[in-house]
NUDRENKE-481222 format. One record per atom (N, C-alpha, C, O): z, x negated, y negated. Coordinates in pm, whole numbers, padded with zeros to 5 digits, always signed. Example, Ala and Ser with C-alpha at 12.3 -4.5 7.8 and 13.67 -1.06 7.14 Angstrom:
+00780-01319+00569
+00780-01230+00450
+00780-01320+00330
+00846-01424+00332
+00708-01285+00225
+00714-01367+00106
+00787-01290-00003
+00804-01341-00114
END
This chain:
+20139-00678-11487
+20208-00775-11312
+20298-00695-11266
+20375-00627-11333
+20289-00702-11150
+20411-00610-11037
+20410-00738-10882
+20348-00826-10822
+20502-00676-10888
+20490-00763-10705
+20617-00716-10642
+20697-00651-10710
+20655-00762-10443
+20716-00704-10366
+20742-00749-10341
+20694-00846-10283
+20967-00690-10382
+21016-00700-10382
+21116-00691-10205
+21104-00617-10107
+21217-00814-10242
+21293-00826-10114
+21341-00727-10069
+21358-00619-10126
+21373-00768-09928
+21531-00637-09955
+21603-00635-09982
+21635-00526-10028
+21727-00759-09987
+21805-00747-10153
+21800-00738-10290
+21866-00661-10359
+21680-00855-10342
+21775-00868-10440
+21557-00887-10485
+21495-00926-10387
+21477-00864-10601
+21370-00901-10619
+21335-00980-10751
+21379-00972-10865
+21233-01067-10688
+21279-01175-10809
+21134-01114-10872
+21044-01037-10838
+21181-01225-11019
+21137-01161-11157
+21106-01309-11247
+21139-01426-11228
+21037-01251-11335
+20995-01401-11439
+21122-01323-11524
+21117-01200-11513
+21244-01380-11613
+21298-01302-11709
+21301-01396-11800
+21335-01514-11800
+21235-01284-11921
+21228-01386-12063
+21369-01526-12154
+21366-01618-12235
+21456-01464-12081
+21559-01595-12086
+21586-01659-12050
+21694-01715-12069
+21446-01707-11925
+21497-01814-11866
+21315-01874-11865
+21295-01987-11821
+21234-01817-11900
+21107-01839-11948
+21112-02004-12041
+21044-02102-12009
+21220-01997-12168
+21114-02098-12262
+21197-02250-12194
+21297-02268-12125
+21097-02336-12255
+21149-02411-12195
+21144-02412-12014
+21247-02350-11991
+21129-02421-11979
+21096-02430-11850
+21004-02350-11729
+20931-02251-11739
+21044-02446-11592
+20858-02376-11545
+20999-02227-11470
+21110-02234-11417
+20916-02127-11506
+21020-01998-11423
+20949-01945-11267
+20838-01903-11236
+21014-01959-11230
+20984-01895-11012
+21002-01818-10953
+21112-01795-10904
+20818-01698-10925
+20868-01541-10940
+20771-01551-10790
+20694-01641-10757
+20799-01459-10737
+20708-01362-10573
+20635-01252-10586
+20655-01181-10684
+20551-01223-10504
+20458-01206-10551
+20315-01278-10578
+20280-01393-10551
+20220-01136-10664
+20104-01110-10715
+20134-01176-10916
+20050-01209-10999
+20264-01173-10925
+20283-01182-11076
+20220-01309-11097
+20130-01327-11179
+20286-01430-10995
+20248-01572-11013
+20122-01562-11036
+20094-01610-11146
+20014-01513-10969
+19887-01558-11013
+19832-01546-11154
+19735-01601-11206
+19919-01461-11201
+19861-01536-11364
+19911-01619-11466
+19885-01618-11586
+20024-01727-11366
+20125-01769-11422
+20051-01919-11492
+20154-01976-11530
+19960-01992-11521
+19887-02107-11563
+19971-02215-11520
+20076-02228-11583
+19936-02335-11378
+19991-02441-11357
+20004-02419-11228
+19970-02511-11154
+20069-02259-11149
+20153-02253-11078
+19988-02264-10926
+19891-02188-10919
+20012-02351-10860
+19900-02325-10743
+19877-02252-10652
+19954-02240-10557
+19746-02175-10668
+19769-02032-10554
+19787-02093-10406
+19756-02019-10313
+19833-02216-10378
+19862-02247-10239
+20017-02222-10211
+20104-02233-10124
+20004-02197-10292
+20161-02193-10302
+20245-02105-10287
+20364-02104-10258
+20119-01980-10327
+20239-01793-10330
+20319-01831-10209
+20440-01853-10194
+20220-01833-10128
+20365-01784-09990
+20507-01871-09989
+20615-01823-09954
+20487-02032-10040
+20590-02044-10022
+20704-02003-10101
+20810-01985-10042
+20696-01976-10276
+20731-01924-10447
+20722-01766-10322
+20828-01724-10274
+20666-01739-10307
+20745-01523-10277
+20835-01568-10139
+20829-01462-10077
+20902-01645-10067
+21008-01648-09934
+21060-01705-10024
+21167-01719-09964
+21091-01780-10176
+21180-01884-10271
+21333-01779-10263
+21401-01802-10163
+21367-01713-10322
+21435-01671-10428
+21533-01634-10264
+21653-01616-10286
+21503-01625-10154
+21574-01613-10042
+21646-01685-09936
+21737-01663-09855
+21549-01804-09979
+21550-01938-09926
+21708-02033-10018
+21788-02123-09995
+21669-01929-10132
+21761-02044-10242
+21874-02003-10199
+21943-02099-10164
+21941-01872-10181
+22075-01831-10150
+22123-01884-10009
+22233-01872-09956
+22027-01934-09973
+22019-01970-09741
+22040-02129-09783
+22070-02195-09683
+22033-02205-09903
+21963-02353-09841
+22099-02430-09874
+22194-02378-09933
+22097-02536-09836
+22176-02605-09810
+22205-02736-09965
+22144-02842-09972
+22265-02707-10027
+22262-02755-10158
+22195-02893-10127
+22101-02955-10176
+22289-02918-10018
+22198-03118-10033
+22074-03151-09998
+22024-03261-09978
+22004-02982-09989
+21873-03010-09961
+21749-03068-10050
+21671-03163-10051
+21778-02958-10120
+21781-02942-10225
+21646-03058-10325
+21687-03171-10352
+21570-03040-10348
+21528-03146-10461
+21400-03117-10483
+21320-03049-10419
+21385-03215-10643
+21260-03234-10703
+21215-03331-10744
+21281-03405-10818
+21065-03365-10700
+20996-03488-10697
+20890-03458-10811
+20811-03365-10791
+20885-03504-10887
+20738-03501-11004
+20641-03672-10997
+20682-03783-11031
+20522-03637-10947
+20455-03742-10984
+20389-03734-11167
+20355-03651-11251
+20399-03857-11152
+20361-03837-11287
+20256-03944-11317
+20207-03976-11208
+20196-04019-11423
+20157-04181-11501
+20276-04221-11470
+20369-04143-11489
+20296-04323-11427
+20285-04538-11378
+20335-04528-11564
+20445-04565-11604
+20276-04496-11614
+20326-04563-11724
+20404-04524-11829
+20425-04573-11940
+20455-04396-11756
+20548-04289-11863
+20733-04315-11767
+20753-04283-11650
+20810-04361-11837
+20902-04368-11829
+21006-04266-11958
+21016-04259-12081
+21092-04174-11788
+21167-04029-11888
+21236-04110-12034
+21225-04233-12024
+21291-04073-12139
+21475-04111-12137
+21541-04129-12077
+21565-04077-11968
+21600-04226-12142
+21778-04232-12082
+21865-04133-12038
+21941-04077-12117
+21862-04101-11908
+21973-04006-11872
+21913-03855-11900
+21987-03766-11942
+21811-03839-11881
+21695-03692-11926
+21667-03696-11756
+21607-03784-11694
+21728-03577-11706
+21749-03512-11590
+21620-03393-11592
+21573-03358-11701
+21573-03340-11477
+21546-03162-11468
+21674-03103-11440
+21763-03164-11381
+21687-02969-11486
+21771-02888-11436
+21740-02772-11329
+21618-02763-11314
+21799-02696-11264
+21775-02645-11176
+21820-02510-11263
+21938-02526-11296
+21769-02383-11312
+21794-02287-11347
+21814-02156-11233
+21763-02139-11122
+21922-02064-11321
+21984-01945-11206
+21998-01875-11256
+22099-01881-11325
+21893-01725-11269
+21973-01614-11351
+22005-01439-11209
+21911-01362-11194
+22094-01422-11158
+22126-01340-11111
+22139-01216-11207
+22178-01224-11323
+22103-01105-11146
+22151-00984-11299
+22105-00870-11253
+21992-00827-11273
+22213-00801-11172
+22238-00693-11147
+22152-00553-11190
+22222-00484-11264
+22019-00495-11164
+21978-00392-11167
+22117-00315-11287
+22105-00323-11409
+22255-00236-11208
+22376-00137-11232
+22432-00226-11317
+22418-00338-11267
+22491-00231-11426
+22614-00320-11449
+22674-00315-11396
+22657-00225-11313
+22809-00398-11381
+22914-00399-11293
+22956-00347-11122
+23063-00313-11071
+22736-00369-11033
+22761-00402-10969
+22815-00497-10906
+22893-00475-10814
+22788-00602-10939
+22817-00702-10919
+22820-00842-11011
+22728-00850-11093
+22896-00928-11009
+22889-01032-11163
+22781-01075-11094
+22732-01080-10982
+22760-01110-11238
+22593-01187-11349
+22591-01329-11306
+22684-01373-11374
+22550-01421-11244
+22535-01536-11252
+22375-01589-11382
+22258-01550-11380
+22440-01680-11470
+22347-01696-11504
+22342-01907-11576
+22369-01958-11684
+22305-01950-11473
+22398-02172-11495
+22236-02206-11515
+22127-02152-11498
+22294-02332-11563
+22183-02440-11546
+22224-02559-11528
+22284-02629-11609
+22182-02593-11389
+22262-02694-11277
+22214-02834-11308
+22101-02804-11348
+22219-02955-11316
+22203-03056-11378
+22140-03125-11229
+22217-03121-11133
+21959-03208-11202
+21970-03290-11069
+22063-03356-11107
+22169-03319-11159
+22001-03521-11067
+22037-03637-11059
+21952-03731-11021
+21945-03725-10899
+21845-03863-11088
+21794-03959-11003
+21848-04028-10804
+21937-04097-10754
+21728-03952-10757
+21708-04021-10642
+21737-04114-10589
+21670-04187-10663
+21801-04212-10491
+21748-04351-10471
+21693-04308-10354
+21655-04416-10307
+21663-04224-10273
+21504-04259-10196
+21416-04227-10235
+21415-04137-10320
+21279-04299-10183
+21163-04311-10214
+21075-04174-10190
+21121-04085-10118
+20977-04164-10237
+20910-04051-10250
+20875-04107-10079
+20897-04013-10003
+20842-04194-10027
+20732-04259-09907
+20850-04160-09792
+20844-04056-09726
+20888-04202-09803
+21076-04170-09720
+21023-04045-09717
+20937-04023-09632
+21059-03951-09801
+21087-03814-09789
+20945-03733-09750
+20935-03613-09725
+20854-03822-09751
+20722-03686-09691
+20648-03639-09760
+20592-03530-09751
+20634-03766-09885
+20536-03706-09974
+20454-03794-09978
+20499-03909-09969
+20327-03779-09990
+20196-03844-10025
+20213-03973-10109
+20305-04008-10182
+20081-04041-10071
+20156-04206-10093
+20055-04152-10295
+19936-04123-10303
+20147-04156-10408
+20075-04138-10532
+19955-04168-10582
+19898-04100-10668
+19909-04274-10528
+19777-04324-10558
+19813-04431-10675
+19926-04454-10717
+19683-04494-10720
+19645-04619-10802
+19698-04545-11015
+19611-04489-11082
+19798-04560-11055
+19878-04578-11128
+19899-04450-11110
+19835-04359-11163
+20047-04434-10987
+20089-04285-11038
+20163-04323-10999
+20135-04438-10964
+20335-04276-10960
+20411-04274-10950
+20501-04156-10903
+20505-04054-10973
+20597-04167-10753
+20682-04043-10795
+20855-04031-10863
+20929-04127-10843
+20903-03922-10935
+21018-03918-10991
+21133-03863-10891
+21082-03752-10878
+21227-03857-10825
+21265-03774-10671
+21410-03708-10769
+21462-03798-10834
+21435-03657-10775
+21596-03585-10794
+21657-03500-10672
+21591-03438-10588
+21806-03511-10680
+21872-03392-10641
+21994-03343-10640
+22050-03351-10749
+22071-03283-10531
+22212-03217-10639
+22289-03333-10605
+22283-03401-10503
+22384-03349-10734
+22462-03393-10756
+22586-03341-10637
+22580-03236-10572
+22668-03418-10630
+22757-03310-10578
+22845-03208-10577
+22895-03131-10495
+22850-03248-10789
+22976-03122-10833
+22856-03019-10864
+22886-02908-10907
+22701-03058-10843
+22620-02906-10862
+22594-02888-10748
+22551-02773-10757
+22584-02921-10611
+22613-02860-10524
+22735-02798-10503
+22737-02684-10457
+22855-02865-10535
+22956-02719-10525
+22926-02632-10670
+23012-02627-10758
+22807-02571-10681
+22851-02474-10793
+22734-02398-10704
+22746-02279-10675
+22641-02463-10670
+22543-02332-10619
+22574-02345-10531
+22580-02222-10521
+22602-02374-10447
+22769-02360-10297
+22852-02204-10347
+22860-02100-10282
+22908-02236-10482
+23004-02126-10514
+22912-01992-10548
+22954-01880-10520
+22783-02015-10612
+22699-01935-10595
+22610-01842-10546
+22542-01748-10587
+22630-01893-10458
+22524-01873-10293
+22623-01782-10226
+22582-01669-10199
+22765-01816-10191
+22916-01754-10160
+22944-01619-10272
+22994-01509-10253
+22906-01663-10351
+22923-01561-10427
+22835-01404-10423
+22879-01290-10412
+22671-01464-10441
+22575-01331-10382
+22634-01294-10243
+22628-01174-10216
+22698-01387-10136
+22686-01313-09975
+22728-01204-09993
+22659-01108-09959
+22896-01180-10071
+22994-01097-10088
+22959-01016-10178
+23004-00902-10191
+22895-01056-10232
+22866-00913-10298
+22804-00819-10275
+22810-00706-10323
+22721-00875-10179
+22573-00832-10006
+22738-00711-09992
+22751-00590-10007
+22795-00777-09971
+22891-00665-09866
+22885-00549-09946
+22835-00445-09902
+22942-00559-10090
+22954-00406-10149
+22887-00364-10185
+22799-00421-10250
+22893-00205-10157
+22833-00104-10189
+22741-00098-10272
+22634-00049-10234
+22752-00138-10390
+22669-00120-10562
+22558-00259-10543
+22464-00296-10613
+22588-00285-10480
+22434-00483-10456
+22384-00369-10423
+22335-00313-10522
+22371-00282-10282
+22236-00163-10263
+22150-00139-10358
+22045-00101-10304
+22140-00142-10475
+22072-00085-10562
+22051-00213-10617
+22023-00214-10737
+22059-00349-10542
+21915-00459-10604
+21940-00524-10764
+22034-00498-10840
+21895-00560-10772
+21912-00705-10937
+21795-00736-10960
+21692-00685-10917
+21815-00852-11056
+21682-00959-11113
+21714-01128-11018
+21836-01139-11009
+21667-01209-10974
+21682-01277-10953
+21598-01434-10961
+21522-01488-10881
+21655-01479-11106
+21435-01592-11191
+21551-01720-11156
+21674-01724-11169
+21439-01832-11099
+21463-01931-11071
+21317-02071-11155
+21200-02092-11125
+21397-02123-11247
+21355-02284-11314
+21366-02373-11277
+21459-02396-11199
+21291-02452-11307
+21335-02584-11352
+21247-02680-11468
+21130-02718-11470
+21388-02702-11581
+21303-02744-11658
+21334-02861-11621
+21415-02920-11549
+21201-02888-11728
+21229-03080-11717
+21163-03156-11870
+21113-03267-11891
+21193-03030-11965
+21070-03111-12079
+21186-03198-12098
+21145-03200-12214
+21252-03245-12098
+21359-03380-12124
+21271-03435-12132
+21207-03479-12228
+21253-03441-11960
+21138-03576-11946
+21033-03590-11968
+21005-03708-11991
+20968-03533-11972
+20851-03520-12035
+20771-03579-12182
+20653-03598-12214
+20937-03600-12268
+20875-03691-12370
+20772-03863-12369
+20801-03970-12316
+20696-03838-12420
+20599-03913-12364
+20433-03981-12486
+20329-03932-12530
+20512-04128-12491
+20361-04149-12585
+20239-04082-12565
+20161-04050-12475
+20255-04074-12677
+20080-03939-12716
+19956-04009-12669
+19849-03947-12679
+19958-04148-12611
+19883-04136-12513
+19853-04101-12420
+19739-04071-12385
+19988-04094-12338
+19995-04025-12229
+20072-03866-12230
+20160-03810-12165
+19994-03838-12330
+20061-03683-12316
+19959-03585-12267
+19976-03463-12272
+19804-03671-12198
+19699-03532-12189
+19737-03550-12045
+19685-03469-11969
+19832-03653-11983
+19809-03750-11864
+19802-03623-11723
+19817-03501-11734
+19784-03678-11634
+19825-03522-11488
+20051-03499-11444
+20118-03585-11388
+20096-03383-11487
+20224-03398-11406
+20199-03358-11343
+20088-03306-11361
+20267-03333-11196
+20267-03229-11109
+20426-03263-11058
+20487-03368-11040
+20469-03088-11041
+20615-03036-11008
+20607-03038-10895
+20498-02987-10872
+20665-03070-10780
+20705-03069-10615
+20866-03006-10616
+20942-03025-10711
+20900-02931-10496
+21010-02883-10495
+21032-02859-10321
+20959-02800-10241
+21159-02926-10304
+21166-02917-10187
+21321-02826-10195
+21389-02861-10292
+21404-02678-10077
+21451-02656-10016
+21530-02647-09949
+21653-02643-09953
+21393-02638-09826
+21446-02645-09678
+21430-02796-09712
+21396-02847-09819
+21472-02868-09564
+21431-03016-09552
+21377-03015-09465
+21309-03117-09470
+21334-02913-09285
+21324-02898-09216
+21168-02840-09288
+21104-02792-09194
+21081-02827-09430
+20966-02752-09431
+20914-02858-09549
+20791-02861-09544
+20965-02942-09648
+20938-03090-09704
+20909-03027-09811
+20934-02907-09817
+20842-03103-09931
+20841-03022-09998
+20623-02981-10070
+20530-03061-10061
+20620-02887-10108
+20533-02850-10179
+20504-02826-10369
+20604-02804-10437
+20364-02833-10436
+20411-02846-10527
+20423-02697-10605
+20358-02604-10557
+20503-02672-10723
+20522-02605-10748
+20409-02545-10943
+20378-02455-11020
+20403-02694-10907
+20313-02657-11069
+20233-02780-11118
+20268-02896-11097
+20108-02739-11195
+20033-02918-11212
+20014-02886-11396
+19998-02779-11453
+20022-02985-11436
+20001-02970-11634
+19963-03115-11650
+19906-03209-11595
+20039-03068-11779
+19984-03256-11880
+20172-03241-11940
+20233-03134-11933
+20222-03346-11984
+20362-03422-12087
+20340-03255-12197
+20402-03150-12214
+20228-03314-12240
+20222-03190-12392
+20212-02993-12305
+20273-02894-12345
+20149-02998-12226
+20179-02859-12161
+20363-02843-12164
+20431-02772-12237
+20414-02953-12036
+20520-02925-12086
+20630-02821-12220
+20700-02720-12233
+20573-02941-12289
+20649-02967-12433
+20611-02765-12503
+20689-02701-12573
+20515-02730-12467
+20460-02634-12513
+20508-02508-12428
+20456-02402-12465
+20611-02498-12305
+20667-02382-12258
+20727-02326-12358
+20766-02377-12463
+20732-02227-12324
+20854-02154-12470
+20924-01985-12374
+21003-01910-12430
END
């Protein structure tokens, strides 16, 4: 599979992020990834650049699940970031797993469609400490971009780990699970994956 790199960092899937997470990549490589809607490919192709410039306070993840499904107490999704220089030492690598927190804001107020009978939204945002860490990573990348060695590029992999949330009663294991993401508030949410709790648990 191949994909078209951006001018500075070429997004790609990285094996170390694929375990227990949904890994997001750019370009044609996504077409072969099960569960990723084709209509989302243009948005995902822009994701790496948008994440580096995004307002951390606007980043959110929304899960549409069966209304009977209740995630385990304290279980949250995680935003995974892995930035690796093509040439070792060109800039500081990043390998972060940043927790989100349940949002008090409902889906309707965020522009999400009504979930429909027997469905509900679970909405998560970045808490202050995670926002600060993401901002630190963004600032580090901006500093790296000013260094000559950065021009050789690298890889940026993004993932949303949510398997801890998908612990469901066996009767709900095959119900629909849909994952949505918002990077820029002005652009709203878009779907990045759909499947079932059982499929999430099987992600490697």
